[in-house]
N, C-alpha and C positions, 0 to 999 in steps of 0.2 A: 459573247458580244455581238451584236449585230453591226453591220457596217454603217458607219457614220458618215453619210455624204456632206452634211452640214460642216463638220469639222475639215473634210478634204477641201472643201470650198474656199472656206475661210483661210486654209492654209496657203492654197493656190493664190488667193488675192494678196497674202501678206508678201509672198514671194514676189510677186508681179510689181507690188508698190515698192519695195524694196530695190528690184532691178531696175525700175524707172528713175531711181535717184542716181544712179551709177553714170560716172562719166566715161568709163570703157565698155567696151564690148565685152559681155561676160557670159557668152551663150553655153560655156562649159559647166561655169556654176549654176546658171539657171536650170540647165539640163540635169545636173547632180541633185540639186535642190528638189525638183520637181519629181524626179524618179524616187527619190527617197521618201516623198509625202505619198505617191502612190503605193510603194511597197508597205508603208505603215499602214495605209488603208486598207489594201488587200490582205494582209496577215491578221488584220483586227475582225474579220469575218468569222463566223460561226458556221461550221460544216454539220448539217443534220442528216442521219443516215439511217434507214430502216433496212435491217438484214434479214433475209428469210433462208434459213438453212434446213436441211434434211442429212440424215446419215447417222452414223454411229459415233461415239465419243472419239474415236481416233481418226476417223474419216468423214468429213463434212463437206458437201456441196452447198451451192446457194447462189443468191443474188443480191445485190444492193440498189437501193434508189435513194436520192437525197438532193438537197439543195444547200447554197451558200446563202446566209442572210446576214 
């Protein structure tokens, strides 16, 4: 699955809206909720890798290149 920036944005906006309604200082809660949203966003990414190897069935060497989408 590709990274979904729109969902991350709407989640952050929802957190900010909720925090604006608070009567008390809730920096710790805000930090926790924001870090959870970022964690979910990053873990939803897909890693694509191309690997090239040489060698025998029991001894391989090679390199890989890729990206996160």
